[in-house]
N, C-alpha and C positions, 0 to 999 in steps of 0.2 A: 544429353545424349540419347537420342530416340531409338527404338530399337523395330526387330522387323522379327519373322518366324520365319525358322530355317526350313523351310520344305516343310515334309511330312513327319519330319521329329518333334514339329512344338517348342524343339527352344526358344526362350527370349534370346537373341543377339544384338550385340550393339553395330548399327547397320554401317558407322566404320571400324572396320577389324586394327591392325596391328603387322603389317609385312614385313617378316621379320629377316628376311634376304640380308637385309646389312649388315643384322647383327654378323655375320658369319667372317666377313670380313672383305668379300669379294668384291666390294664399292670400293675398296681402299680402306686405311685404315683406321683402324676402331677400339675402344679400352672398355673390357669387357664389365668393368666396375661402373660405368658410366651406360650401358648397356640396361644394367639389371637396374639404376636407376632409371631410366626413358621407363622401363615397361613396368615398373612399380606406379608410376608417377602416369601412367597411362590407364592401370586399372584402377587407380584413383580418382580417374576422372569419369570412370562408367566404361570406358571399353573393354570386353570383356571375352574378346573373339583373338586368336593370336593365329597363322598362318606357319607354316616354317616349312624345313625339309631336312632331310637328312645332307642331302650335298650341300646346303649352303654352310660353307665354312667347313669342308669335312662333316659337319655335326657340332660346330663351333656352336652354334646360332642353336643348335637343340641343347646342347650343355649350358648356356648363358639363360635359357627359359627356366631350364629344369632352376640355376641357382637363384632365380626370385620367387621362381613359386614357390621355394622353401623360406623364403620371410613374407610372402601373401598370406595374411589374414581374416581376408577378405571375402566376397560371396565367388560362387564358381568360374575359374576364369578355360573358355572354353579352347583346346590346344586340339589345331589338325597340324598334320605332319605328311608327308611325302617319300614314298618311297622308290629310288629311280632308277631306271631298269639296269640290266647286267649289263648291255652296251645298248648306248643312241643309236639309233639309226641317223643315217645321214634326212638332216631337214627336208631335201627332197623327193624321201622317197613316200609316197603319198599310202601304203599299205604293209607296211612291216611286218613282220612274223612276229605274233605278242608270244607264244609258248614260252619262245629259250631268251626270254626278256623280263618272265617274272615267273620261273620255275616256284614250286610248292616250299621248297627248305631256304630259299632264298627268302624271300619273302615274309618266314615266319624268321629266320633270322636277324632280318632285320629292322623288324617290328618288336623285337625284344631286343636290339640296339638301340631303338630307337625312347623304348621305355627305360631304361637304366640311363637316357642320358638327361632328357625331361625330368627323373626321380615318377615318373609315373607305373600305377599299376592297369590301367586304363586310358588310350584317347581317343580324345574324342570324335574325331575323322582320322581316316587312315587312307590315302588320297595316290592311287599312281600316279607317280611327274608325269610322265608322259600316256598319254590314253591312246593306242591304236589299235582301228577300228574291227583287225579281227581277231580283237578280244571276245568279242559277240559268239563267233561257235568256237573260239582256242579257250574253252572256261577257266583253265584249273588255276586262272590268279583269284576266278569269284570265289570258285570252290573254297579256297582256303583261307577269301578274308572271310568268307558268312562262319566258317569252324573260326579265326579268333573273333570274332563277334558270338559265335557261343558261347566261347570259355571266356570272354570277360576280359579280352585284351584291347578291345575296338570297339566303339561305341557305332560305330554310323563308316560306311565305305562312300569313297567320295573319287572322281578320277580330275587332273589337270586337263583340258585339251591341251594339247600343243600348238605350239607359234599361232598361228594364224588359221587356220582348221575348225573354227565354229561348228560349219556343219557335221566333222567328225562327231558332236556329241548329241544329236539329234537322236540314232534310232537309240542309243544304251539308253536315255532317258526313256522311249515307248516302252522299252523290254523292263523298266522299273528294276537295273540293278545295282543302282547305285541310289544314295541319300543324297549327293552332292556335286556337282559340277563347278571348276573352275575355268576358268574361261576371261581372255583379256577382252576389256571392253575398254574403249574409251574415245573423245573426240575422232584420233582414226581411224579408230577400228570400229565402227556403229555397225556392221553386218549380223552381227547376235540378235539384232532386236528384228528381223527380218523371218524366222523359222526358229533357231534355237528358246529364246525366250518362251515362246507361246506353249511349245512342247511342255518346256520343263513348267511353265507356268499349271497347265493341265494336268500335268504326271504329279504333281508336287515334288518335285524333288528342288531342292535349293539352288539359286546362282552366286557362288563367292567371285567377285568383278577384280582382275586382277590387273597390274600396269595401268593403272587408271592417269597417269602422267606419261607413259610413255617410255619409261628409265629417264625421267626429269626433262624431257621436251617441254614437256606440258605444262610445266611449271612456271613458264614464262620468264624466267630467268637465267635467261643463256643472253651471252652474248657473243658476237662473231671470231671470238678467240678461246670459248669454254674449252673445245675440243683440247685444244693444247691442256689442258690445264686438269684434266685425268689423270689420275695416278695409273702409274703405269701397269699392274692389278687391274685398274678396273674394266671389268667386261666393256664397258661402252664404247672403249676406245678401238675394239673389233666391233661394238655393234653401229654406229657412225660411220667409220671406217670409208677410204677415198670420197666420195663425194655425198655421200647420206646426211650427212650432216648439215652444210652447206644446203640443201634442197628443204631438209628438213626445218632448220633454222627460218627460211622463206614461209613456210607455209604456214608454222605459228606466227611471226609476222603479220600474215596477210589474214591470220581467225584473231588475232587480237585487235585489230584494227574493223573490222569487222562489229566485235562485239560490247567497244567504245560507242560505234556509231549505233547502236541498237541500245544505251544499256547506260551509256555515257559511262559516273563513276560508280556505280550500283556495286561493282562488287568492285573485290577488293584485290584482285589480282586473278590471270589465269589461270592459276593454280585452283584457286575457289568455284571457276569454272568448271576446271576441267573434273575434278571431284563427288560437283556437285549433279554433274552429268553421269559419271558410275552410277550412283541411285538414282538415276529419274526414269527408268524401268520397273512396275511393280513385280520383277520375276526376282529383281535381284534382292536378296538378304542381306549383303555384307560387301564394301571394299575394303580393297584389301593397301591401302598406298604404304611403301616405307617413312619411317621415321628416321631421323638421327639429332634431334634434338628437340629441346622443348619448346622450342619456338614451332615446329616446322609440329609438333603436336598438337601443341593446340590455336595454330591457324588450320589445321584437318577437324577436329572439335568443332569446332564453331559453324563448321557447315552442318552438322547436325543439326537442326534449327526446325524442323520439318519444311521450308521452303523452297518448293521446285522450283527449275529454271523454267520462266516464262517460255508458253507457246511459240510465240515468234521468237527467238531466240532461237530453240532448240531447231524447228524449219530453217533460219539462218544457218548455222551451224551441219548440217544435212551434207551439203556437197563438199564436205572436208572427209566425210567418209576416204580415207588411203589404205587398203590395205595391201600389205606388205611385208613378205617376211623376212625382214633384216640377222633371224638365227641361220638365216642358208646364206654359206660366203657366199654361193653364186647366185646367191642377187643382185638383180642389178639395179631393181624398179625400187 
């Protein structure tokens, strides 16, 4: 496992982290005992960073991580969790109100609840699950999280850039209000490279690259019938609704053809290329793919070998940049 510096904190974190959304059961049934075994296996193999959130399974993901931590006796595991806003704005709203969504009392209450579920005295990275740019001026959230840092409840402040708006993270990075930013960065969402990543590098803000597999499409394992196999509770039934699944499938097949043409059998799967891509920029401190089995865990860890994607392949993949916001129910592109 390779390690990278987590921005200005100086922490050395595994470049492959554990994305723990799936542990909450939001993508289909999971068994907590198996989830604990998977976490322990990940930590034994060198992964030392876990990203979760209060809303993943309504706290279930945090609780499972807390149970695993009680059984862990190795080196420190960095835990990042997120607090969702009191009310989520409609995804089409570009600049929603901030103050009413992250009031001080609410942030404190939710931080304490996460600490209890995780069984921790201090959370390494406490993130706003949705960052809204009015937070630059409406700073109650920042004042509150800064106080929580002083009190030893959290070690670092982070924000998760919502949906497909990488530009929303530029100004807050310049202001130095956070230690890290989490942003979608994958073969379909390449825009963070253009402006956000250079600013984060300049200011020492760590970058967490999320959704490296585009909610599963970039694993390359889909068939034309995969959509019908999503469980009723799987959020992807909504995310890839209508013609979204078919359009995504077709683009993935074209991408696989380009990779084969350039590299032959150099890479074992599209998933390998996708995960390597999410680590391709030096601004990225950690990529946080979801993991559901020992097999997927081992496949992800193998990517951490210090071998970057060839420049020729990176250039050939640029045309697949495809910004779209499938979190928006009104989105048609």
